[in-house]
N, C-alpha and C positions, 0 to 999 in steps of 0.2 A: 866286457872287460871284467876280470876277476877282482874280488875285493868288495869292500863296502862302498856304497854310494851315499851321498849327502846332498840334499836339495833344500832350497829355501827361497826367501825373497828379501831383498834389501829395500828398506823404505825409510822415509824420514819420520820425524816425530808426529807429523800429521797423517801418517799412513800412506803417503804418496810414494810410488815406486821411484827408485834411483837407478837410472841406467848407467852402465859403464863403471860401476863401483868395482874395485879390486876386492875379491873375497879370498881369504887365506884360511886353510884348515891345517892345524898343527897338532900332532899327537900331544896329549896332555902331559906325557912324560918328558917332553922337551924342556930344556933349560931356557931361561929368559934370554940368555945370550944367543942361543941358536934360533929362538923365535925372532929376535930383532934382526939377525943376519940372514934369516931364512936358509939356514944351512942343514936343517934336518932333512935327510933324503925321503922321509916318510910324509913330508908336508906336501900340500897341493894348493894350487891357486887357479883362479879363473876370473872372468869379468861378468857382471850381471847384464842380463838382456834388457831390452827397452822397457819391459814390464817389471823390471827389478828381480826377475827370477834368476837363479843360478843352479848349477848341478856340478858336483865333483864326483868323480868315479875312480875306482881302483884304490881306495884308501885301505889302510891296514884295519883289521877288525879290532879297533881299540877306541877309547874315548878321545875325542878331539876338541880343541878350542878353535872357534871360528871367529874371525874378525873381518870387518869390512871398512874400506876407506874410499871416499869419493871426493873429488875436487869441490871445494866450497862447503863441505860438510865436516862436522866433527867426526873423528874416527869412532867406530863402535867400541864398546867394551867387549872383551872376549866372552863368548857365549859357549857353554859346554854342550857338546853334542855326543850322545852315547851311541 
């Protein structure tokens, strides 16, 4: 798949993997409103695997903000990915 790929691992504050977390990558140029509504067509989402790993492919070659949410956990702070 063409474009940039991004991979990582979702974990709790103890470093334990979080399976099934929703991971969202949004171009840093997106507005807060489009981020909340997930209306930017350049955004991408996936779910983390059993070991907490995730991979997003086909992203635009630009800086992204990455967020993760999982049931029973506090949502992550946006993290910048270049």
